[in-house]
C-alpha positions in Angstrom: 173.4 41.2 46.0 174.9 38.7 48.2 177.4 41.0 49.3 176.5 44.4 50.7 179.0 47.3 51.7 179.4 48.8 55.0 177.8 51.7 53.6 174.7 50.2 51.4 172.2 49.9 54.3 172.9 53.9 55.0 173.0 54.7 51.6 169.8 53.5 50.8 168.2 54.6 54.3 168.7 58.0 52.7 167.9 57.4 49.5 164.3 56.0 50.0 164.3 59.7 52.3 165.0 62.0 49.7 166.3 60.5 46.2 167.3 63.9 44.6 170.3 63.7 46.8 173.8 64.4 44.9 176.9 61.9 45.6 178.0 64.7 47.2 175.4 65.1 49.8 175.5 62.1 50.6 178.6 61.4 51.2 179.3 64.6 53.0 176.3 62.5 55.0 177.8 59.6 55.6 181.9 60.6 55.5 182.8 59.1 52.6 184.3 59.8 49.6 181.8 60.7 46.3 183.5 58.5 44.4 183.0 55.5 46.9 179.1 56.8 46.8 178.8 56.7 43.1 180.7 53.4 42.8 177.8 51.2 45.6 175.1 52.9 44.0 175.8 51.3 40.8 176.5 48.6 42.5 173.0 48.5 44.0 171.8 49.5 40.4 173.1 46.8 38.5 171.9 44.3 41.5 168.6 45.0 41.1 168.5 46.2 45.0 167.6 49.7 43.8 165.3 49.2 41.2 164.4 52.8 40.2 163.7 56.0 41.5 160.3 57.5 41.9 157.8 60.4 43.7 155.8 59.8 46.7 152.5 61.6 46.0 150.0 62.8 48.7 146.9 60.8 47.5 144.4 63.5 49.3 146.4 66.4 47.8 145.8 64.9 44.2 142.1 64.2 45.3 142.8 60.4 44.5 140.7 58.2 45.9 143.2 55.2 47.3 141.8 51.7 46.7 143.3 48.5 49.1 142.0 45.3 47.1 142.1 41.7 49.0 141.9 38.9 46.5 141.5 35.3 46.8 141.7 33.1 43.9 140.1 30.2 43.3 141.9 26.8 44.1 144.7 25.7 41.6 145.2 28.9 40.3 148.5 30.5 39.4 149.5 33.1 41.3 151.9 34.7 39.6 149.8 35.2 36.2 146.8 36.5 38.5 149.2 39.4 40.3 151.0 40.3 36.9 147.0 40.5 35.5 146.3 42.6 38.7 149.4 44.6 38.1 148.4 45.3 34.6 146.3 48.0 35.4 147.4 51.5 35.1 145.5 52.2 38.8 147.2 49.5 40.8 150.4 50.7 42.2 151.3 47.1 44.9 150.8 44.2 43.9 152.3 41.6 47.2 151.3 38.1 47.1 150.3 37.0 51.0 149.4 34.2 53.4 146.1 34.6 55.3 142.5 34.1 54.1 143.4 36.1 50.9 146.0 35.9 48.3 147.2 38.9 47.0 146.8 42.5 48.2 146.7 45.1 46.0 146.7 49.2 46.4 144.8 51.1 43.5 144.9 55.4 43.4 141.8 55.7 41.6 140.8 59.1 39.8 136.9 58.8 41.2 135.1 56.5 43.1 133.2 55.8 40.1 136.4 54.9 38.5 137.3 52.0 41.8 133.6 51.0 40.8 135.0 49.8 37.0 138.9 48.8 38.5 137.0 46.6 41.5 134.2 44.7 38.1 137.4 44.8 35.8 139.5 42.2 38.8 136.8 40.8 39.7 136.1 39.2 36.1 140.2 38.1 36.3 140.2 34.4 35.4 140.9 32.7 38.6 139.9 35.3 41.3 137.3 33.8 43.1 136.5 37.5 45.1 138.4 41.0 45.2 137.4 42.9 48.7 137.9 46.5 48.4 138.8 48.9 51.5 137.9 52.2 51.1 142.1 54.3 52.8 140.4 56.4 55.3 144.2 58.5 55.3 147.9 57.8 53.7 149.7 58.3 56.8 153.1 56.6 55.3 153.9 56.0 51.9 157.4 55.0 50.0 159.2 55.3 53.2 158.2 58.8 54.0 155.2 60.0 56.9 152.5 62.1 54.9 151.3 63.8 57.7 153.6 66.1 59.7 
């Protein structure tokens, strides 16, 4: 979507804070009609700007063992292929290609420390991965645009 309506950024900001808001609630906050909000949201969805709606959970309250993974690939490997294979693991929530001393960053939500070790072993066995380092998340402060602690 190359052309965005003037209200698109505000609609996205409000939906990021609470995606359960009705079009009427959004319209009231933006001082525009709910029909305008509906058409803009539909355009944002159809263009792929809005890819879906989800709930944001606090890993501490769910008892999860969150990990950040720094993944270095072997030279000449297909990073898209490696990223896809990492993303196929159900514990993995985020995979990003990055610059720096590693090629991929991933965020995993594991149920136990043991399941985190199993995941790390599986990741390290993916062809083309030279090294995967795990970092224990000590505290999640902000996720999905929402601060978790008041």
